[in-house]
C-alpha positions as CSV (number, residue, x, y, z in Angstrom):
1,X,-90.5,-34.3,-61.5
2,X,-90.4,-35.1,-65.5
3,X,-87.2,-34.1,-67.9
4,X,-89.2,-32.3,-70.2
5,X,-90.6,-30.5,-66.8
6,X,-86.8,-29.7,-65.5
7,X,-85.6,-28.8,-69.0
8,X,-88.7,-26.0,-68.7
9,X,-87.6,-24.6,-65.7
10,X,-84.2,-24.5,-66.7
11,X,-85.0,-22.4,-69.1
12,X,-87.1,-20.6,-67.6
13,X,-83.4,-20.5,-64.9
14,X,-81.7,-19.0,-67.8
15,X,-83.8,-16.5,-68.4
16,X,-84.2,-15.0,-64.9
17,X,-80.1,-15.0,-64.8
18,X,-80.0,-13.4,-68.4
19,X,-82.6,-10.6,-66.6
20,X,-80.3,-10.3,-63.3
21,X,-76.4,-10.3,-65.9
22,X,-78.4,-7.3,-67.3
23,X,-79.7,-5.9,-64.1
24,X,-76.0,-6.1,-62.6
25,X,-74.6,-4.3,-65.8
26,X,-76.5,-1.6,-65.5
27,X,-75.6,-1.6,-61.7
28,X,-72.1,-1.7,-62.1
29,X,-71.7,0.5,-65.6
30,X,-74.2,3.4,-63.0
31,X,-71.8,2.7,-60.5
32,X,-68.5,2.9,-62.4
33,X,-69.7,5.9,-63.8
34,X,-70.8,7.6,-60.0
35,X,-67.0,6.1,-58.9
36,X,-65.2,8.3,-61.8
37,X,-67.0,11.1,-61.1
38,X,-66.6,10.7,-57.0
39,X,-62.8,10.0,-57.6
40,X,-62.5,13.3,-59.7
41,X,-64.4,15.2,-56.9
42,X,-61.7,13.9,-54.1
43,X,-58.5,13.6,-56.0
44,X,-57.1,16.0,-53.6
45,X,-59.1,14.9,-50.3
46,X,-56.8,12.9,-47.3
47,X,-59.7,13.9,-45.0
48,X,-60.5,10.1,-42.9
49,X,-64.7,10.5,-44.6
50,X,-63.4,10.7,-48.2
51,X,-60.7,7.4,-47.1
52,X,-63.8,6.1,-46.4
53,X,-65.8,6.8,-49.5
54,X,-62.9,5.1,-51.9
55,X,-62.8,2.5,-50.1
56,X,-67.3,1.8,-50.0
57,X,-66.9,2.6,-53.7
58,X,-63.7,-0.3,-54.6
59,X,-65.8,-3.0,-52.7
60,X,-68.9,-1.7,-54.1
61,X,-67.7,-2.2,-57.4
62,X,-65.9,-5.7,-56.5
63,X,-69.4,-6.6,-55.4
64,X,-70.8,-6.2,-59.1
65,X,-67.3,-7.9,-60.2
66,X,-68.2,-11.1,-58.4
67,X,-71.7,-11.1,-58.8
68,X,-71.3,-11.0,-62.5
69,X,-69.3,-13.8,-62.0
70,X,-71.4,-16.0,-59.4
71,X,-74.1,-15.2,-62.7
72,X,-71.8,-17.1,-65.3
73,X,-71.3,-19.8,-63.4
74,X,-74.5,-20.3,-62.7
75,X,-75.4,-19.7,-66.7
76,X,-72.6,-22.0,-66.9
77,X,-73.6,-25.4,-64.9
78,X,-76.9,-24.7,-66.0
79,X,-75.8,-25.2,-69.1
80,X,-74.1,-28.6,-68.2
81,X,-76.8,-29.8,-66.7
82,X,-79.5,-29.2,-69.3
83,X,-76.5,-31.4,-72.3
84,X,-76.1,-33.6,-69.2
85,X,-80.1,-33.7,-69.2
86,X,-80.3,-34.3,-73.5
C-alpha cells in the first residue's frame, strides 16, 4: 500500500469516525432526555425495580461517554499518524 493510499484510507476513517461520533452524540441526547423523564417519574420510588432502572440508565450514560472518548482518541491518533506521513 502506498502512502497516498494510506492517506486516502485515513481520510475515509476520519469521515466514518465523525459520522459515528454524531450518531453516538444523538443517542446520548436521546438517552439523557429519557433518563430525565424516568428519574422524574421514579424519584420517590424505593422499589427494587426502580433502583435497577436507575443503575441501568447510569451505566448507559457512562457507556455513551466512554464511546465518545474512544472515538475522540481514535480521531486524534489518526490525525497524528496522518501528520507523521506528511
